[in-house]
C-alpha positions in Angstrom: 0.0 0.0 0.0 1.6 3.3 -1.1 1.2 6.3 1.2 3.2 9.3 2.4 6.9 9.3 3.5 8.0 8.7 7.0 9.1 12.4 7.2 5.6 13.5 6.2 4.1 11.4 9.0 6.5 13.0 11.5 5.2 16.4 10.5 1.6 15.2 10.4 2.0 13.8 13.9 3.3 17.1 15.2 0.5 19.0 13.5 -2.0 16.6 15.1 -0.4 17.0 18.5 -0.8 20.8 18.2 -4.3 20.8 16.8 -5.8 18.4 19.3 -4.1 19.6 22.5 -6.7 21.2 24.7 -4.0 22.1 27.2 -3.5 18.6 28.7 -1.4 17.1 25.9 -2.4 14.4 23.5 -1.7 10.8 24.6 1.0 9.2 22.5 -1.1 6.1 21.9 -3.9 8.2 20.5 -1.4 9.8 18.1 0.0 6.4 17.2 -3.6 5.2 16.5 -4.4 8.3 14.4 -1.2 8.0 12.3 -1.9 4.3 11.7 -5.5 5.1 10.6 -4.2 7.9 8.4 -1.7 5.6 6.8 -4.5 3.1 6.0 -6.8 5.9 4.7 -4.1 7.3 2.4 -3.5 3.9 1.0 -7.0 4.1 -0.5 -6.8 7.5 -2.1 -5.4 8.4 -5.5 -1.9 9.3 -6.4 -2.8 12.9 -7.1 -4.4 13.3 -3.7 -1.4 11.8 -1.9 0.9 14.1 -4.0 -1.2 17.2 -3.1 -1.2 16.2 0.6 2.5 15.6 0.6 3.1 19.1 -0.9 0.9 20.7 1.7 2.8 18.9 4.5 6.1 20.0 3.1 4.8 23.5 2.9 3.8 23.5 6.5 7.1 22.0 7.6 9.1 24.8 5.9 6.7 27.8 6.0 7.9 28.9 9.5 11.0 30.2 7.8 8.8 32.8 6.1 6.3 33.3 8.9 8.9 33.8 11.7 11.7 35.2 9.5 14.2 32.8 10.9 15.4 29.3 9.9 13.0 26.9 11.7 11.1 23.9 10.6 7.6 23.2 12.1 8.8 20.1 13.9 11.5 22.1 15.7 9.2 24.9 17.0 8.1 25.0 20.6 4.5 24.0 21.3 3.5 27.7 21.7 5.2 28.6 18.4 3.5 25.7 16.6 0.1 26.8 17.8 0.8 30.4 16.8 2.1 29.3 13.4 -0.9 27.2 12.6 -3.2 30.0 13.6 -1.4 32.4 11.3 -1.4 30.0 8.4 -5.1 29.2 8.9 -6.0 32.9 8.7 -3.6 33.7 5.9 -3.5 33.4 2.1 -2.3 29.7 2.3 -5.1 28.6 4.5 -6.3 26.0 2.0 -3.1 24.1 2.2 -3.6 23.8 6.0 -7.3 23.0 5.5 -6.4 19.9 3.4 -4.1 18.6 6.1 -6.5 19.4 8.9 -9.4 17.7 7.1 -7.5 14.4 6.9 -6.3 14.6 10.5 -9.8 15.4 11.8 -11.3 12.5 9.9 -9.0 10.0 11.5 -8.6 11.6 14.9 -12.3 11.8 15.7 -12.9 8.2 14.6 -11.1 7.0 17.7 -13.4 5.3 20.2 -12.6 7.9 22.8 -13.6 10.8 20.5 -17.3 10.7 21.6 -16.2 11.1 25.2 -13.9 14.0 24.3 -16.4 15.8 22.2 -19.4 15.1 24.4 -21.2 13.3 21.6 -23.4 10.6 23.1 -23.5 7.6 20.7 -25.7 5.7 23.2 -28.5 8.2 22.8 -28.3 7.9 19.0 -28.3 4.1 19.2 -31.4 4.1 21.4 -33.1 6.5 19.0 -32.3 4.3 16.1 -33.6 1.2 17.9 -36.8 3.0 18.8 -37.5 4.0 15.2 -40.0 1.8 13.3 
């Protein structure tokens, strides 16, 4: 199954860590799970989609050089700098590159069994409603 490079997954993992940290950190096992799911998902998309995603990831890795005006890769920034960088990218002219990456990360991250607990979405109520429907 062809997917992205290991370097791309290192960057994606750090972006996910930054995106999904609500101040308490993100458990490593949850990031491991999300990266495995993302790897599987990307094995089912077309080459052009993988290529576009890999370009977006490379852009996000090296864009801090332009944003902060100093030589720094995304993966080497402090957690605060990473969050500030992503906020600036999301509100700037290259936001669509970030949206593409964020979309794939959200798809897999919120598929985790603990996601319903984290988001407050009660799947039991939905299941009961579905069972009660004729």
